[in-house]
C-alpha positions in Angstrom: 6.7 -157.8 -89.6 7.1 -159.3 -93.0 10.4 -160.4 -94.5 10.2 -157.6 -97.0 9.8 -154.8 -94.4 12.7 -156.1 -92.4 15.0 -155.9 -95.4 14.0 -152.3 -96.0 14.7 -151.3 -92.4 18.1 -152.9 -92.4 19.2 -151.1 -95.6 18.5 -147.7 -94.1 21.2 -145.8 -92.3 20.9 -146.0 -88.5 19.8 -142.8 -86.9 22.7 -140.9 -85.2 23.0 -141.1 -81.4 21.1 -138.3 -79.7 23.4 -135.2 -79.4 26.0 -136.4 -82.0 25.1 -133.6 -84.4 25.3 -131.1 -81.5 28.8 -132.3 -80.6 29.9 -132.0 -84.3 28.6 -128.4 -84.5 30.2 -127.5 -81.2 33.6 -129.0 -82.3 33.6 -127.0 -85.5 32.6 -123.9 -83.7 35.4 -124.3 -81.2 38.0 -125.0 -83.9 36.9 -121.9 -85.8 37.0 -119.7 -82.7 40.5 -120.8 -81.8 41.6 -120.2 -85.4 40.2 -116.7 -85.4 41.8 -116.0 -82.0 45.2 -117.2 -83.2 45.0 -115.2 -86.4 44.1 -112.0 -84.5 46.9 -112.7 -82.0 49.4 -113.1 -84.9 48.2 -110.0 -86.6 48.5 -107.9 -83.5 52.0 -109.3 -82.8 53.1 -108.5 -86.3 53.8 -112.1 -87.3 51.4 -111.7 -90.3 52.3 -108.1 -91.1 49.9 -106.5 -88.7 52.3 -103.9 -87.4 50.5 -100.9 -88.7 51.6 -99.6 -92.1 53.8 -101.9 -94.2 57.4 -100.9 -94.5 57.9 -98.5 -97.3 59.6 -100.1 -100.3 62.1 -97.7 -101.9 61.4 -96.8 -105.5 65.0 -96.3 -106.6 66.2 -96.5 -110.1 69.8 -97.6 -110.9 72.4 -95.9 -108.7 70.1 -93.1 -107.5 70.6 -94.2 -103.8 74.4 -94.0 -104.2 74.2 -90.5 -105.7 71.8 -89.3 -102.9 74.1 -90.7 -100.2 77.1 -88.9 -101.7 75.3 -85.6 -101.6 74.4 -85.8 -97.9 76.9 -84.1 -95.5 79.6 -86.4 -94.2 78.5 -85.9 -90.6 75.0 -87.3 -91.4 76.5 -90.3 -93.3 78.1 -91.4 -90.0 74.6 -92.2 -88.8 74.1 -95.0 -91.4 74.2 -98.5 -90.0 72.5 -100.9 -87.6 72.2 -99.6 -84.0 71.3 -101.8 -81.0 69.7 -100.6 -77.9 71.3 -103.0 -75.4 68.7 -102.6 -72.6 66.0 -104.2 -74.7 67.4 -105.6 -77.9 65.7 -103.0 -80.1 67.4 -102.2 -83.4 67.3 -99.0 -85.3 68.5 -99.6 -88.9 69.5 -96.3 -90.6 69.8 -97.3 -94.2 70.2 -93.9 -95.8 70.3 -90.2 -95.1 69.7 -87.8 -97.9 71.0 -84.2 -98.4 67.8 -82.8 -96.7 68.2 -85.0 -93.6 65.5 -87.4 -94.5 66.3 -90.8 -93.1 65.3 -94.2 -94.5 65.1 -96.3 -91.3 63.6 -99.5 -90.0 62.9 -100.1 -86.3 62.8 -103.7 -85.0 61.3 -105.0 -81.7 62.1 -107.8 -82.8 59.6 -107.5 -85.7 59.4 -104.3 -87.7 57.5 -101.3 -86.1 56.3 -98.6 -88.5 58.6 -95.6 -88.7 56.3 -92.7 -89.4 59.1 -90.1 -89.6 62.8 -90.1 -89.4 65.0 -87.0 -89.8 68.6 -86.0 -89.2 70.2 -82.6 -88.5 73.8 -81.5 -88.4 74.6 -78.2 -86.7 78.3 -78.7 -87.7 79.2 -80.3 -84.4 76.9 -83.1 -83.5 74.6 -85.0 -85.9 71.2 -85.6 -84.4 68.4 -88.1 -85.1 64.6 -87.8 -84.6 62.5 -91.0 -85.1 58.7 -91.2 -84.7 57.0 -94.6 -84.4 53.4 -95.2 -85.3 52.0 -98.7 -84.6 49.9 -100.5 -82.0 51.7 -99.9 -78.7 53.7 -97.1 -80.2 51.2 -94.2 -80.7 53.7 -91.5 -81.6 56.6 -92.7 -79.4 59.8 -90.8 -80.4 63.5 -91.0 -80.1 65.6 -87.8 -80.0 69.2 -88.9 -80.3 72.7 -87.3 -80.8 75.7 -89.1 -82.3 78.7 -89.3 -80.0 81.7 -90.1 -82.3 84.1 -90.8 -79.5 82.0 -93.7 -78.4 80.4 -94.4 -81.8 76.9 -94.5 -80.3 73.6 -92.7 -80.4 72.5 -91.2 -77.0 69.4 -89.4 -76.1 65.8 -89.7 -75.0 63.0 -92.2 -75.8 59.5 -90.8 -75.2 57.0 -93.6 -74.7 53.8 -92.0 -75.8 51.4 -94.6 -74.4 52.9 -94.1 -70.9 53.7 -90.4 -71.3 57.2 -91.1 -69.9 60.7 -90.3 -71.1 63.8 -92.6 -70.7 67.5 -92.0 -71.3 68.7 -94.5 -73.9 71.8 -95.5 -75.8 72.2 -97.3 -79.1 75.6 -98.9 -80.0 76.6 -99.6 -83.5 76.4 -103.3 -84.5 79.5 -104.6 -86.2 
């Protein structure tokens, strides 16, 4: 080989080791697959907001909420507050009850679970609460509760729709 040909060969990049490109492609593929898996897991768990519908944001102008709260019956206003279900750490946060019995509520387990419907009724003796949940794992599960003023707690039935089973439950007011 001539001196000139040797110089040309030495200035060229050396060919990669056999299989090096395959290892690089495999590494990138594995990293992407793990990333997608983690993102899906976080979405399903609700860490990235994947708990079904987003929480409704109230569209309230000025002191409209205060005026609405004042018009609801006093018995229904006693339902407002944060309620803890001690057997599982679930929280029902009743933020407002209007004069028609419509409840603005958030349910946490520990992340927010979509509250599809929340209503209160007052027959004059015992205020009652109905809450329907709609999210993955909660396909129409409901709470039917009554307020017990002597114990300052909500007592009633939780219907777990996925299992088609009902459970007696109690929520205590968080101080």
